[in-house]
Structure formats: C-alpha cells, structure tokens
N, C-alpha and C positions, 0 to 999 in steps of 0.2 A: 567489438560493439561500441559505438559512440554513445556517450551519456552526457546529459546536460541538466542542470538545475532549471526547472521551469515550474514555478510555484502556482501557476494559474491555468485551469482548464477553461472551457468556454462558459462555465456557469458556477463553479465552486473554486474558491481560493484555497490552494494547498500550501501547507507550511514548507519551508526549506529544511527544517529540523523539528524533531519531536523529542521531548524529554520522556523517557521510559525508565522508571526507577531512577537510578542515579546516572543513567547514560543518556548522552545526546546522540540521537540517531538521525543521520542525513536522509532526506527524501529526494529522490531523483526520478526523472522520467527518461526512459530509454527508447531508442529507436525501435520501431515495430518490424518484425516480431523479435521478442527477446528469446534467444535460443541458448540452451544449455550446451555444455561441452559434449553431452550425449546426444544432441540433436533434438531434444524435446523443446517444443515451443511453449512459452509461458506468457501470461498477461502481466505478471509481476512476480517479485520474489523478495524474500527477507534474507539478508546476509547477516548471519549471527555476529554477536559482539566480538567474539574472539577472532573473527576474520574481517573486521571493519565496521560492523554495525550500521547497515543502511537498508533502506527500503527502496526498491525500484519498481515503477509502474509503467506499463506500455503507454507511450504517448499518443497512440492512435485511438485509444478508448475515449469515450465521451460520456458526460452526464452521470446518471445513476450507475452505469456499468463501471466507469472509472472509480467512482466512490466505493463500490462494492469490492473491487480489487484492492484499492488502497486500504480499506478497513480490514480485509482479509489478511493482508501482510502485517498490519499493525497488531492484529490479534495474535498472529504467530510470534511477533516480537514480544508482546506482553506475556504470552504463554511461556516462552523460553526464559524470559527475564525473571519471572516469578515462579518458575517451576510448576506450572499448572498442568503440563502434559496433556493439553487438549488434542483430541484426535482431529484429523483433517476435516472430517464431515462436520464436527462441532464448530470449527473455525468457519467453514463454508456457510453453514446455516446461520450462524450469528452475524457474519458479515453481510449476507444477503438481506436478512431482516433489518439490521441497522441501516443499511443503505436505503432500503425502501422507506423506512420511517423518517430518516434524517435528510435525504436529498432535497425535498421541497423546502425544508426549513433552512438548510445551509445555502441553497441557491438564493433565497431571499436575503440572508445575511451578507452575502457576497456583493450585493448591489450597492 
C-alpha cells in the first residue's frame, strides 16, 4: 500500500505530525481503501508507538468524514499513550461528536 504525507484536504489543514505525550506521531494519508493483512477495509488506523507511532487516514474521504476518522485515530493514540483503555464505541462517539462540533470552525481557520 502506497502512503504519502498530504497535510491538506479540501477544507481543513491537517498536520504532518502531532505531539502526543512525549511522542511525535506522524500523520499520513493512504491510498483508498486501506486494507489490513486480514482483508478488512479501514478508513484509517493508529499504528502504536512500539511499532512506529503513526496515524494513517484514507485519502478519499472529505470534509467532516475525514475529520471524524482523523479524530478517531487521534483518540486511539491518546488512549493508548495515557493508558485510558477507552472502548471502541467510546472513541467512535467522541470522534463523531468532536468532528460535528469542530469541522465548521476548523474549515474557517484553514482559509
């Protein structure tokens, strides 16, 4: 699967790196679809720190959907880094809510 750093979608500027705790985490956008070794299609994933520490988001997503997936993976990274043990449904709900609240604001900031 080819990957490339692309820090900007059509309406929100995404960073190339995030500081999470004491770790610098790379942000990448992958070709669509992102497929696991088991054949599962994903819109994004968090690669834990002990195996490289990066977040990859499907580059075919746009707008609020891309932001929701990005935030979902950031929340997984924060949960792992700080030992929060958030369940997947908690991460999903928080990411969806944050994306809905923040997307219009971030869109304006990116202009």
